[in-house]
Every structure is written in C-alpha cells, then in structure tokens.
C-alpha positions as semicolon CSV with decimal commas, in nm:
position;residue;x (nm);y (nm);z (nm)
1;M;-2,638;-0,338;-0,137
2;K;-2,554;-0,641;-0,372
3;R;-2,396;-0,938;-0,204
4;Y;-2,169;-1,177;-0,421
5;G;-2,174;-1,552;-0,421
6;H;-2,041;-1,847;-0,615
7;L;-1,679;-1,734;-0,597
8;Y;-1,486;-1,980;-0,412
9;E;-1,452;-2,221;-0,692
10;K;-1,270;-1,955;-0,895
11;V;-1,017;-1,884;-0,621
12;Y;-0,888;-2,272;-0,639
13;D;-0,908;-2,298;-1,015
14;L;-0,586;-2,430;-1,145
15;D;-0,556;-2,138;-1,410
16;N;-0,618;-1,885;-1,128
17;L;-0,342;-2,042;-0,904
18;K;-0,103;-2,052;-1,203
19;L;-0,168;-1,683;-1,254
20;A;-0,132;-1,611;-0,879
21;H;0,220;-1,785;-0,891
22;K;0,295;-1,587;-1,185
23;N;0,201;-1,244;-1,019
24;A;0,335;-1,338;-0,680
25;R;0,682;-1,422;-0,819
26;K;0,727;-1,105;-0,997
27;G;1,078;-0,966;-0,876
28;K;1,128;-1,249;-0,673
29;G;1,246;-1,511;-0,947
30;W;1,573;-1,587;-0,768
31;Y;1,398;-1,669;-0,416
32;E;1,451;-2,029;-0,332
33;E;1,077;-2,079;-0,257
34;V;1,006;-1,946;-0,588
35;C;1,254;-2,173;-0,766
36;M;1,121;-2,456;-0,579
37;V;0,765;-2,390;-0,713
38;D;0,893;-2,317;-1,056
39;R;1,075;-2,664;-1,073
40;N;0,729;-2,836;-1,039
41;P;0,429;-2,619;-1,055
42;E;0,198;-2,906;-1,099
43;K;0,287;-3,048;-0,785
44;Y;0,279;-2,756;-0,553
45;L;-0,009;-2,580;-0,714
46;G;-0,193;-2,906;-0,708
47;Q;-0,130;-2,937;-0,324
48;L;-0,274;-2,573;-0,251
49;Q;-0,553;-2,651;-0,474
50;A;-0,650;-2,968;-0,275
51;S;-0,610;-2,786;0,048
52;L;-0,852;-2,499;-0,067
53;M;-1,106;-2,755;-0,210
54;N;-1,095;-2,964;0,112
55;Q;-1,095;-2,644;0,323
56;T;-0,785;-2,766;0,505
57;Y;-0,570;-2,471;0,424
58;N;-0,418;-2,315;0,734
59;T;-0,216;-1,992;0,725
60;S;0,154;-2,063;0,790
61;E;0,336;-1,928;1,089
62;Y;0,452;-1,557;1,051
63;V;0,814;-1,454;1,064
64;I;0,801;-1,128;1,264
65;F;1,074;-0,855;1,239
66;D;1,094;-0,478;1,299
67;K;1,147;-0,236;1,009
68;Q;1,249;0,121;1,024
69;E;1,038;0,357;0,819
70;G;1,148;0,717;0,879
71;N;1,120;0,781;1,245
72;K;0,869;0,480;1,300
73;I;0,944;0,125;1,369
74;R;0,697;-0,105;1,227
75;Q;0,643;-0,467;1,304
76;I;0,637;-0,667;0,990
77;Y;0,469;-1,003;0,939
78;K;0,616;-1,220;0,666
79;L;0,460;-1,532;0,531
80;P;0,630;-1,809;0,322
81;Y;0,594;-1,770;-0,051
82;F;0,413;-2,128;-0,078
83;P;0,150;-2,173;-0,003
84;D;0,034;-1,844;0,163
85;R;0,157;-1,566;-0,080
86;I;0,029;-1,757;-0,382
87;C;-0,297;-1,841;-0,183
88;Q;-0,361;-1,454;-0,100
89;W;-0,291;-1,363;-0,485
90;A;-0,528;-1,630;-0,576
91;L;-0,801;-1,496;-0,351
92;L;-0,756;-1,121;-0,433
93;Q;-0,742;-1,197;-0,823
94;V;-1,097;-1,305;-0,789
95;I;-1,244;-1,053;-0,529
96;E;-1,040;-0,744;-0,597
97;P;-1,264;-0,602;-0,881
98;I;-1,552;-0,647;-0,631
99;L;-1,354;-0,473;-0,342
100;T;-1,255;-0,184;-0,571
101;K;-1,626;-0,089;-0,626
102;Q;-1,670;-0,046;-0,262
103;L;-1,418;0,234;-0,224
104;T;-1,468;0,596;-0,295
105;A;-1,252;0,776;-0,559
106;D;-1,045;0,941;-0,266
107;T;-0,934;0,610;-0,120
108;Y;-0,564;0,532;-0,190
109;S;-0,282;0,314;-0,078
110;A;-0,176;-0,027;-0,226
111;L;-0,461;-0,017;-0,484
112;P;-0,381;-0,074;-0,857
113;G;-0,349;0,274;-1,032
114;K;-0,438;0,467;-0,707
115;G;-0,097;0,506;-0,512
116;I;0,091;0,774;-0,360
117;H;0,131;1,007;-0,677
118;L;-0,238;0,989;-0,775
119;A;-0,322;1,107;-0,430
120;L;-0,062;1,381;-0,454
121;H;-0,182;1,511;-0,789
122;K;-0,556;1,523;-0,691
123;L;-0,439;1,704;-0,362
124;Q;-0,216;1,944;-0,568
125;S;-0,502;2,006;-0,812
126;A;-0,744;2,112;-0,536
127;I;-0,491;2,339;-0,380
128;Y;-0,381;2,510;-0,696
129;K;-0,731;2,552;-0,834
130;D;-0,922;2,642;-0,543
131;P;-0,719;2,837;-0,284
132;T;-1,033;2,981;-0,113
133;G;-1,203;2,636;-0,078
134;T;-0,884;2,468;0,053
135;K;-0,789;2,761;0,291
136;Y;-0,760;2,539;0,589
137;C;-0,652;2,185;0,661
138;L;-0,756;1,918;0,896
139;K;-0,486;1,664;0,912
140;L;-0,515;1,365;1,133
141;D;-0,425;0,979;1,168
142;L;-0,544;0,695;1,383
143;K;-0,368;0,525;1,674
144;K;-0,202;0,221;1,597
145;Y;-0,429;0,143;1,295
146;Y;-0,337;-0,202;1,174
147;P;-0,296;-0,328;1,538
148;N;-0,633;-0,208;1,651
149;I;-0,840;-0,324;1,347
150;D;-1,127;-0,531;1,529
151;H;-1,165;-0,890;1,360
152;A;-1,537;-0,915;1,429
153;I;-1,618;-0,579;1,258
154;L;-1,368;-0,658;0,972
155;K;-1,543;-0,992;0,912
156;Q;-1,882;-0,806;0,901
157;V;-1,743;-0,579;0,646
158;F;-1,672;-0,863;0,422
159;R;-2,025;-1,030;0,498
160;R;-2,190;-0,715;0,378
161;I;-2,006;-0,772;0,023
162;F;-2,008;-1,146;-0,007
163;K;-2,231;-1,425;0,098
164;D;-2,024;-1,721;-0,034
165;A;-1,979;-1,936;0,282
166;K;-1,668;-2,102;0,165
167;L;-1,511;-1,777;0,058
168;L;-1,583;-1,618;0,376
169;W;-1,425;-1,914;0,539
170;L;-1,094;-1,850;0,361
171;I;-1,118;-1,478;0,455
172;D;-1,178;-1,551;0,824
173;E;-0,887;-1,786;0,828
174;I;-0,644;-1,517;0,710
175;I;-0,806;-1,258;0,947
176;D;-0,768;-1,492;1,248
177;S;-0,417;-1,583;1,150
178;T;-0,294;-1,340;1,415
179;P;-0,373;-1,420;1,776
180;G;-0,631;-1,219;1,957
181;D;-0,952;-1,041;1,851
182;K;-0,760;-0,725;1,714
183;G;-0,491;-0,656;1,452
184;I;-0,404;-0,759;1,121
185;P;-0,031;-0,793;1,006
186;I;0,151;-0,531;0,830
187;G;0,303;-0,691;0,537
188;N;0,030;-0,935;0,453
189;Y;-0,100;-0,883;0,106
190;M;-0,463;-0,941;0,214
191;S;-0,417;-0,680;0,499
192;Q;-0,340;-0,394;0,252
193;W;-0,708;-0,450;0,112
194;S;-0,854;-0,517;0,459
195;G;-0,702;-0,176;0,588
196;N;-0,860;0,010;0,307
197;L;-1,201;-0,168;0,340
198;Y;-1,228;-0,114;0,716
199;L;-1,261;0,255;0,670
200;S;-1,458;0,245;0,341
201;A;-1,808;0,323;0,524
202;F;-1,625;0,609;0,699
203;D;-1,522;0,741;0,341
204;H;-1,872;0,715;0,235
205;W;-2,007;0,903;0,534
206;I;-1,771;1,179;0,479
207;K;-1,836;1,229;0,113
208;E;-2,200;1,164;0,112
209;V;-2,346;1,250;0,443
210;K;-2,104;1,524;0,527
211;G;-2,075;1,641;0,173
212;L;-1,700;1,725;0,183
213;K;-1,545;1,795;-0,153
214;Y;-1,172;1,784;-0,057
215;Y;-1,108;1,456;0,128
216;F;-0,808;1,224;0,099
217;R;-0,722;0,922;0,250
218;Y;-0,404;0,730;0,231
219;M;-0,447;0,412;0,457
220;D;-0,499;0,600;0,805
221;D;-0,360;0,929;0,699
222;I;-0,637;1,166;0,647
223;V;-0,638;1,513;0,482
224;I;-0,962;1,743;0,458
225;L;-0,964;2,084;0,316
226;H;-1,229;2,356;0,378
227;E;-1,276;2,733;0,373
228;S;-1,352;2,739;0,730
229;K;-1,124;2,649;1,020
230;E;-1,419;2,658;1,266
231;Y;-1,601;2,397;1,053
232;L;-1,291;2,165;1,058
233;H;-1,262;2,188;1,438
234;Q;-1,617;2,067;1,485
235;L;-1,583;1,801;1,208
236;K;-1,291;1,658;1,389
237;Y;-1,510;1,591;1,693
238;E;-1,773;1,429;1,480
239;I;-1,510;1,205;1,306
240;E;-1,385;1,116;1,652
241;E;-1,738;1,013;1,759
242;Y;-1,811;0,831;1,440
243;L;-1,486;0,620;1,444
244;M;-1,503;0,504;1,811
245;R;-1,881;0,425;1,764
246;T;-1,859;0,230;1,435
247;R;-1,496;0,099;1,417
248;N;-1,349;0,102;1,784
249;L;-1,065;0,346;1,659
250;A;-0,926;0,654;1,826
251;I;-0,756;0,962;1,650
252;K;-0,389;1,033;1,757
253;E;-0,361;1,351;1,978
254;N;-0,142;1,523;1,713
255;W;-0,426;1,611;1,482
256;Q;-0,424;1,980;1,352
257;V;-0,620;2,252;1,186
258;F;-0,389;2,499;1,016
259;P;-0,382;2,748;0,722
260;V;-0,251;2,593;0,403
261;A;-0,099;2,882;0,252
262;A;0,133;2,934;0,593
263;R;0,242;2,587;0,640
264;G;0,178;2,378;0,337
265;V;0,013;2,033;0,376
266;D;0,260;1,752;0,468
267;F;0,128;1,450;0,303
268;L;0,272;1,141;0,155
269;G;0,639;1,259;0,161
270;Y;0,577;1,605;0,018
271;R;0,458;1,961;0,153
272;I;0,194;2,106;-0,090
273;F;0,141;2,485;-0,094
274;P;-0,068;2,696;-0,312
275;G;0,130;2,686;-0,643
276;F;0,429;2,459;-0,551
277;T;0,521;2,136;-0,386
278;L;0,841;2,061;-0,202
279;L;0,995;1,727;-0,101
280;R;0,944;1,674;0,271
281;K;1,252;1,749;0,474
282;S;1,294;1,393;0,624
283;T;1,263;1,254;0,277
284;L;1,533;1,490;0,143
285;K;1,754;1,404;0,426
286;R;1,747;1,035;0,361
287;M;1,805;1,091;-0,008
288;K;2,098;1,302;0,066
289;Y;2,238;1,032;0,287
290;K;2,178;0,751;0,050
291;V;2,376;0,970;-0,236
292;R;2,656;1,012;-0,017
293;Q;2,688;0,644;0,044
294;V;2,652;0,567;-0,303
295;N;2,931;0,801;-0,406
296;K;3,157;0,646;-0,151
297;H;3,070;0,283;-0,308
298;L;3,134;0,402;-0,669
299;Q;3,487;0,520;-0,542
300;V;3,572;0,161;-0,463
301;Y;3,351;-0,066;-0,674
302;P;3,275;-0,023;-1,051
303;R;2,914;-0,068;-1,028
304;L;2,605;0,000;-0,819
305;T;2,440;-0,274;-0,613
306;H;2,090;-0,379;-0,683
307;N;1,961;-0,209;-0,361
308;Q;2,137;0,109;-0,449
309;W;2,004;0,101;-0,816
310;C;1,623;0,054;-0,674
311;S;1,691;0,340;-0,425
312;L;1,817;0,579;-0,668
313;N;1,532;0,510;-0,919
314;S;1,291;0,546;-0,633
315;Y;1,432;0,890;-0,550
316;R;1,420;0,989;-0,912
317;G;1,036;0,914;-0,895
318;W;0,985;1,115;-0,593
319;L;1,149;1,412;-0,740
320;V;0,972;1,406;-1,065
321;H;0,638;1,504;-0,900
322;C;0,760;1,823;-0,713
323;D;0,957;2,133;-0,777
324;S;1,301;1,995;-0,755
325;F;1,508;2,095;-1,062
326;R;1,807;2,203;-0,855
327;L;1,796;1,874;-0,641
328;Q;1,782;1,661;-0,954
329;Q;2,092;1,839;-1,100
330;K;2,295;1,821;-0,787
331;Y;2,219;1,478;-0,661
332;I;2,073;1,260;-0,937
333;V;2,215;1,377;-1,275
334;P;2,583;1,302;-1,171
335;L;2,485;0,945;-1,095
336;E;2,273;0,895;-1,418
337;P;2,586;0,705;-1,598
338;A;2,601;0,450;-1,309
339;I;2,223;0,400;-1,303
340;T;2,236;0,329;-1,675
341;K;2,530;0,107;-1,651
342;F;2,364;-0,111;-1,382
343;Y;2,032;-0,133;-1,609
344;E;2,219;-0,235;-1,927
345;E;2,473;-0,495;-1,760
346;V;2,230;-0,656;-1,506
347;I;1,864;-0,591;-1,542
348;V;1,860;-0,621;-1,922
349;N;2,074;-0,948;-1,903
350;E;1,847;-1,081;-1,643
351;S;1,531;-1,019;-1,826
352;Q;1,677;-1,207;-2,129
353;R;1,796;-1,500;-1,913
354;N;1,454;-1,519;-1,768
355;A;1,293;-1,494;-2,117
356;T;1,510;-1,789;-2,225
357;R;1,413;-2,017;-1,924
358;S;1,054;-1,941;-1,986
359;K;1,095;-2,068;-2,343
360;V;1,268;-2,367;-2,239
361;S;1,011;-2,466;-1,979
C-alpha cells in the first residue's frame, strides 16, 4: 500500500487555513466566535498557523452534553470554533481525498456525496432488482462504537496511510484529546472520518475475502443481504471473531437474521420491502409531533422559527425518498405557504446581507 508524505506544510498553509475558516463557518455566520475571526482573520489564522508550524497546538477543552436522538441519549463533545474546528477542517481538506481512496463503495456516513440517501437508494435497488439474492438479511451493529474505538489501533490505521511524522503528530493530538486509551468524541469533525476508517479493513474483508455482493455500512450499522439464512448465521460468527481479533469490538446482542419480504429492512430511518419503502414508524411519530407543534405556533405567531423551518425541510427531504404521497398531502403540503414565507423573508434577506458584507470586506 502506498503511504503518503510531505503533507503537513499544506495543512498550515495560510490559503488552506482561510479556506478552512470559510468552510467551517457555513451556517454559523452569526456565532460570536465566527464573527471574532471574521473581524480580524489575519490575526487569528496567523496564530493558528504559528501553533501548527511550531507544533505547539493543543486541542481545547471539550464542552460535553447529552443529546436525545430517537430513543438513544448520546454524549456529544463540542470544541470551540477557534482554533479547533478551523484546525480540523484545515487537516481534512488536505487528507480527505486520500482517506476517501481507502474506503469501499459501500461505506457511508458523513462522507461527501455518500450520505443516508445514497445508501438507501443502493439498498432499495438491490432489494427491488434481486429478490432472490436479497431474500434474507443479517442486521447488526456494534456495542458503543465510538466509546470503544481503540486509540492505538486507530493510530496504526493512519500510519498505514501516512508517513509524514508531523502530520501524524497532529492526528495523534486530536485522537488523544479525550482521556484514556479508548473512545473518540461524537461531534468532532475528525471523529466522523476516524469512525469510517476504523472499520475500513473490515469492509474490504467482507467485500474482497468473503465476496459478498450486498453489504451496506453506515458507521456501525451494518446490513448484509444473501439468499441463504444459514450462510448469514455462520457469517455472523465469523464477523464477531474478526472484529474482536482485529478491532477489539463486540457485536450487540440484538443482531438478527430475517426474511426481507416479511419484515422489511429497517435501516437509516426507513423500512425497505421488495417493491416499496416506508418511513420508519419512530421517524413518522416525530414528524407528526413536530407538525402539531408548528401548527400551534402558527396560530399565535405569523412566521415559523428558524428551527421549525429547518425541521420541516428535513422531513420534506425524508419523505421524498419513500412511498409517502398521502403523508406529504396531509402533513407537509398545508405548511408549504409558511415554509415559502420564511425562506423569502428571512433566508433570502440574510443571504443578501452576507453578500453585501463580503463585498465590503
């Protein structure tokens, strides 16, 4: 395998740092930290550049909080915008094209152009077009995936890709920014890529050694389709042994092998059956609740809040990718005037103001 070097200078190049600030600030232009850097980018980006050149950069202290995601409560780690988010953007702008080459075509999650809906469409295509080859499903995920990622193993993964000592120093600094020898922080931009890379060797083993055609992984959620349920039961034990031996990870006890036509594949917020796709019940329940809250809000106030506008647009996006005509007509279409009004009165005006400020600066 080719190993890459002479990259670290590109990370702290001032043009790369300016681009990192531009990318990291998207959607956050009103944050105080972002405005601070905007007022004097030469000062702040110069400070970050110096700390990277001198290898004195240290990851800031995390703000840790719990976030409810469906029925799960996740511990989220948040870093300051400056210098940390800009730093991680600068790093990934340089190494992301190289990291992408390490991944299989069936690795998704937090990757440019390879998010939820690409995974969904490929899974739909497999089930719709080959009902015999996708008759049974093995579905599994891993026990506390992010908290159980081993720092030493993750560092070795990066060392198989890069030979630049200073670049590896920065990567190690970010990996070791959480205490202990295990765990990477949910919410960290670098962690998204680390989570994908940590199982990259497993992806290649599944596709190239085991020769499986229908394999889909979204971070640690894994779906494998096959014509034989006996084969999938045996494969589960082989996967369990492989992951424990090479990555020190365990499979959750709730793994399943089941017929696709009878139950559908519950994956990424949808249930996929041969010939049709439904929105997951828990996702639908949250959407109905949000719509009720929005309707109550509009009885008192003339306009949506920004959060409501974002939520409704998100649900519109979810519904587009499944069989949902009646749901759209009942829940989304009546709110289209309010969605359009917010866009025209707030989003367009804000974009125009930002464009004016950019010209002035």
